[in-house]
C-alpha positions in Angstrom: 261.6 219.3 146.6 264.1 217.2 147.7 265.1 218.7 150.9 261.7 217.9 152.6 262.8 214.1 153.1 266.1 215.5 155.2 263.9 217.9 157.0 261.6 215.2 158.1 264.4 213.6 158.9 266.2 215.9 161.1 263.0 216.6 162.8 262.3 212.4 163.2 266.0 212.5 165.1 264.9 215.4 167.1 261.5 214.3 168.7 263.3 210.9 169.3 266.0 213.0 171.0 263.2 214.5 173.1 261.2 211.4 173.8 264.4 209.8 175.2 265.6 212.8 177.1 261.8 212.8 179.0 261.9 209.0 179.1 264.9 209.4 181.1 263.9 212.0 183.3 260.4 210.4 183.6 262.4 207.2 185.2 264.5 209.2 187.4 264.6 207.4 190.6 263.8 203.9 189.0 267.0 202.6 189.8 266.4 202.3 193.2 264.7 199.5 194.2 262.0 200.4 196.5 263.7 198.8 200.1 266.7 201.0 198.4 264.6 204.2 198.1 263.4 204.0 201.9 267.0 203.5 202.9 267.8 206.8 201.4 265.0 208.4 202.3 266.0 207.3 205.9 269.8 208.8 205.6 268.4 212.2 204.1 268.7 215.4 206.0 264.9 216.1 205.3 264.4 212.5 207.6 265.9 214.4 210.6 262.8 215.6 212.6 262.4 218.9 215.1 265.0 218.5 217.9 263.1 216.9 221.4 263.3 219.1 224.1 266.0 218.5 226.7 264.3 218.3 230.5 267.3 218.3 231.7 268.2 221.8 230.8 265.0 224.1 231.5 267.3 226.9 229.3 267.8 224.7 226.6 265.7 226.7 224.1 265.9 230.1 225.9 267.6 232.4 223.5 269.4 234.9 226.2 270.8 231.3 227.6 271.9 230.4 224.2 273.3 234.6 223.7 275.3 233.8 227.0 276.4 230.2 225.9 277.9 231.7 222.7 280.1 234.3 224.9 280.9 232.1 227.4 282.1 229.2 224.3 284.7 231.8 223.3 285.6 233.0 226.6 289.5 232.2 227.6 289.0 233.0 231.0 287.2 230.3 231.6 290.6 228.4 231.7 294.1 228.5 234.2 296.1 229.9 231.9 293.3 232.2 230.5 294.6 231.2 227.0 291.9 228.3 226.4 288.3 228.4 225.2 285.9 225.8 224.0 286.6 227.1 221.1 290.4 226.5 220.9 289.7 223.0 220.4 286.0 223.3 218.3 287.0 225.6 215.8 284.0 227.1 214.0 285.9 227.0 210.5 286.5 223.3 211.1 283.1 222.1 211.8 283.9 222.8 215.8 286.9 220.3 215.9 290.3 220.8 215.3 291.6 218.3 212.8 294.8 217.4 214.6 295.5 213.4 216.1 295.1 214.6 220.1 293.1 217.3 221.7 295.4 220.3 223.2 294.3 222.7 225.6 296.4 223.5 228.8 298.3 219.9 227.5 298.0 217.1 225.6 294.8 215.2 226.0 294.6 211.5 225.2 291.6 212.1 222.4 290.6 213.1 219.5 288.4 216.2 219.3 284.5 215.8 218.2 282.7 217.8 216.4 280.2 220.1 218.5 277.5 220.0 215.5 274.3 218.2 215.6 275.4 216.5 219.1 271.8 218.1 220.7 270.4 214.8 219.1 272.4 212.4 220.5 271.8 211.2 223.8 275.4 210.2 224.9 278.2 213.0 224.4 282.4 212.2 224.1 284.0 209.3 222.7 283.1 206.5 225.6 279.5 208.4 226.3 280.4 209.3 229.5 278.0 212.2 229.9 274.4 212.2 228.9 273.5 215.6 227.6 275.7 218.5 225.9 275.5 220.5 229.3 277.3 217.5 231.0 279.6 217.5 228.5 280.1 220.7 228.6 281.3 220.9 232.0 284.3 217.9 231.8 286.6 219.5 229.8 286.3 223.0 232.0 288.1 220.7 235.1 290.4 219.0 233.0 293.8 219.2 233.6 294.5 219.0 230.4 292.3 220.9 228.7 290.7 224.2 230.2 292.6 223.1 233.5 290.7 225.4 236.0 288.5 225.0 238.9 284.8 225.9 240.0 285.7 229.3 242.3 287.4 230.9 239.8 284.8 230.3 237.5 281.9 231.6 239.3 284.4 234.5 239.9 284.8 235.0 236.0 281.0 234.8 235.6 281.2 237.5 238.6 283.3 239.6 237.2 282.2 239.7 233.4 278.7 238.4 232.9 276.8 238.3 235.4 274.2 240.7 234.1 273.4 238.2 231.3 273.8 235.3 233.7 270.8 236.6 236.3 269.1 237.2 233.5 268.7 233.7 232.9 269.5 232.1 236.0 268.8 234.6 238.7 270.8 236.0 241.3 274.5 234.9 241.7 275.7 233.1 245.2 278.0 235.4 247.5 281.3 234.9 246.7 283.1 236.7 249.4 285.6 234.8 251.3 286.1 231.9 248.4 289.3 231.4 247.2 290.2 231.7 243.5 290.9 228.4 242.9 289.2 225.6 244.5 286.9 222.4 243.2 286.9 219.0 242.9 289.7 218.3 240.6 293.5 217.0 240.5 295.2 219.8 241.8 295.6 218.4 245.4 295.7 222.7 246.8 292.6 223.3 244.8 290.6 219.7 246.2 291.6 220.5 249.4 291.1 224.3 249.1 287.1 222.4 247.7 286.5 220.6 250.7 287.4 223.1 253.3 284.4 225.4 252.1 281.1 224.6 253.7 278.9 221.9 252.0 275.9 224.4 251.7 278.6 227.1 249.8 279.8 224.1 247.8 276.4 223.1 246.2 275.8 227.2 245.3 279.2 227.1 242.9 278.6 224.3 241.7 274.9 225.1 240.7 276.2 227.9 239.1 279.3 225.5 237.5 276.2 223.1 236.0 274.9 226.7 234.7 277.3 227.6 233.1 277.1 223.7 230.8 273.2 224.6 231.0 274.6 228.1 228.4 277.2 226.3 226.6 274.8 223.9 225.6 271.9 226.2 224.8 274.5 227.7 222.2 276.1 224.3 221.0 272.2 223.1 220.3 272.2 225.4 217.8 274.8 224.4 215.5 273.2 221.8 212.8 273.7 220.3 209.3 273.4 222.1 205.9 272.0 219.8 203.1 274.7 218.4 201.3 275.0 217.3 197.9 273.2 214.0 198.7 270.7 215.5 200.5 269.7 217.1 197.1 270.4 213.6 195.3 268.2 212.0 197.7 265.6 214.9 197.0 265.8 214.6 193.0 265.6 211.0 193.4 262.4 210.4 195.4 261.0 212.9 194.0 261.4 211.2 189.8 263.1 215.2 188.7 266.1 215.4 186.4 269.2 216.2 188.4 270.8 218.9 188.4 274.7 220.3 189.2 273.5 220.8 192.7 272.4 217.0 193.1 274.2 215.1 190.2 275.7 212.4 191.7 278.4 210.5 189.4 279.3 207.1 188.4 281.8 206.8 191.3 280.0 208.1 194.0 276.6 206.3 193.2 278.6 203.3 193.4 280.2 204.2 196.7 276.7 205.1 197.5 275.4 201.6 196.9 278.1 200.3 198.6 277.7 201.6 201.1 274.1 200.7 201.9 275.0 197.3 200.2 277.6 195.1 200.8 280.2 197.7 202.3 277.5 197.3 205.5 278.5 200.9 206.5 274.6 201.5 207.2 274.6 199.1 209.9 276.6 201.8 211.9 276.3 204.2 209.9 272.3 205.1 209.8 269.8 207.3 210.4 270.1 211.3 209.1 273.0 211.8 211.0 274.5 209.1 209.5 275.1 207.3 213.2 273.3 205.0 215.5 274.6 206.6 218.5 275.8 203.2 219.9 279.4 202.0 221.3 281.3 199.6 218.4 284.6 197.7 219.3 285.6 197.9 215.3 289.6 196.8 215.9 290.5 200.4 215.6 294.3 200.1 216.9 296.7 201.4 220.1 297.7 205.1 219.3 301.7 205.4 218.1 301.9 208.1 220.9 302.3 206.3 224.2 298.8 206.9 226.4 297.7 205.2 229.3 295.6 202.0 227.8 291.9 203.4 227.1 288.6 200.5 227.4 286.7 202.8 226.1 282.7 202.5 227.0 283.2 199.9 229.3 284.6 202.7 231.8 282.8 205.3 229.9 279.0 203.8 231.1 279.9 203.7 234.6 281.0 207.3 234.7 278.0 208.7 233.1 275.6 206.7 235.3 277.4 207.5 238.4 277.8 211.8 236.8 277.1 214.6 239.4 275.9 216.3 236.6 273.5 213.6 234.8 270.7 213.6 234.0 269.4 212.1 237.3 271.8 214.6 239.6 270.4 217.2 241.8 272.1 220.1 238.9 269.4 218.3 236.3 265.8 220.0 235.8 264.6 216.7 234.6 262.4 214.4 236.6 263.6 210.6 237.1 261.4 209.1 234.7 262.6 211.4 232.0 266.0 210.2 232.3 265.4 206.7 230.7 268.4 206.2 228.2 270.6 207.3 231.4 267.9 204.3 234.2 268.6 201.7 231.2 272.2 202.2 229.9 274.2 199.0 229.7 277.2 199.3 232.0 278.6 196.0 232.3 279.5 193.5 229.4 282.9 192.3 227.3 281.0 194.2 224.3 282.0 197.5 225.8 286.0 197.1 226.2 286.9 199.6 223.6 283.6 200.2 222.1 283.5 203.8 220.9 280.9 206.2 219.7 279.7 205.5 216.6 280.7 209.4 214.7 278.5 211.4 212.3 279.6 211.1 208.9 278.4 214.2 207.8 281.0 216.8 206.7 283.5 213.7 207.2 286.0 214.3 204.5 286.7 218.2 206.3 287.5 216.4 209.2 291.1 214.2 209.2 292.8 212.4 211.3 290.4 209.8 212.5 289.1 207.3 214.9 288.9 208.2 218.9 293.1 209.1 219.0 293.5 210.3 215.6 294.9 206.3 214.4 293.8 207.1 210.6 295.0 209.9 209.2 293.1 209.6 205.8 289.3 208.5 204.7 291.2 205.7 202.6 293.2 204.3 205.6 290.0 204.4 207.6 288.5 202.1 204.7 291.3 200.3 204.3 291.0 199.1 207.9 287.3 198.1 207.4 288.0 196.0 204.7 291.0 194.7 206.2 289.4 194.2 209.7 291.9 193.8 212.1 292.2 191.7 215.1 291.0 194.3 218.3 294.6 195.1 220.9 291.2 194.2 223.6 287.8 193.1 223.3 286.4 192.1 220.7 285.8 193.6 217.3 283.0 193.5 215.5 284.3 194.0 212.0 284.3 191.0 209.6 286.3 191.2 206.0 285.2 193.0 203.2 287.3 192.0 200.7 286.6 195.3 198.3 288.1 196.2 195.8 290.9 199.1 195.8 288.2 200.8 193.3 285.0 200.0 195.5 287.3 201.1 198.2 287.8 204.5 196.2 284.3 205.0 195.1 283.4 204.8 198.6 285.5 207.1 199.9 284.1 209.2 196.6 280.5 209.1 198.3 281.7 209.9 201.6 282.9 213.6 200.1 279.1 213.6 198.7 278.3 214.3 202.2 280.2 217.7 203.2 278.0 220.9 203.4 278.6 224.3 205.9 277.4 224.1 209.2 274.1 225.5 209.9 274.0 228.0 213.0 272.8 231.8 213.1 275.3 233.5 211.8 276.4 235.6 214.7 276.9 232.0 216.2 279.9 231.1 214.0 282.1 233.8 215.0 283.4 234.9 218.3 282.0 237.6 220.1 282.8 241.3 219.4 283.6 242.1 223.1 282.5 239.8 226.0 280.5 242.4 228.9 282.4 243.4 231.9 
């Protein structure tokens, strides 16, 4: 009869363990104060609302336009050399960027490739925001002498030769192209520009509309490239729902400490906020000049004026929007010292997979980026918004650990994540 107390004792211990486990589960989420919980909710991908329509692009949500844009995105015939496509720098397997300090098309560019993922939600594109839509952004590299290096008449001829049926199903009949030179456009090449100037104005407008439609089709494709939930998003979901964490949603001590720093003392959330972890604004953060000799880069100070004057802006003749649907552009700030060397806040989703960092790849690792923000150096021009954080080495490691929880596969229809089997002839 002696074993009974031992059995009772074991049962009591088991009951206590179960009670403690239940209690722990019941207070999941209570570690965060109410205001912190709201901040976590705001950063979660679940808070990303429906994608707003793009009034400047009437085919933005047209599936046939997206299919055409998919083919155009991977078509190297849309370049001066026949070797460069959008996917050359915006590589699907690398979060639609290229992983090198400076983009390289037909020659070396002066800035880092920005990822395409999630940009349909952004009012400004490029590091300096010189385009105000995805379709306007898609057009810039096509005529750049160092990116695609081609011309408008070349692209119109290419569409007519290789994508006519798909193009006309979306945009209507192509204009006649007989008599037009293979290369002509308002580009840096003086011969091509001269050829463009000799084309009658009405025909130049027709070609420019085909060119704009190329951008709109590519944008319809890129619009479907979004984010997948990361471990951080699953963590927030479990915390807010009061559920115990699983291996797919748990953060370890360093990752959670890094999250607390991110929304607290490190002030990262001041600019990297919202479910895309960007405020879509432009900031001078004292980023150093590139080690490579490049022309001086003024950032938003030039980009803002380019956006407002853009040939393919929301208020342009090639836009499908009404003037009162272009508020971002109409009220854009174009003057002020705060614009000098101010660059767009990039999304931090997938940031651990996108080294190197900054607008010209000045920092090779996340650790270097965090050290830069902690140190807050003087800006090479303009005035940096940063103030020294005085974080310890351990705290910087914790921040980096948290940033790595933001990685997740790109979300898009599977067929859109690979090159088309063959372009139509």
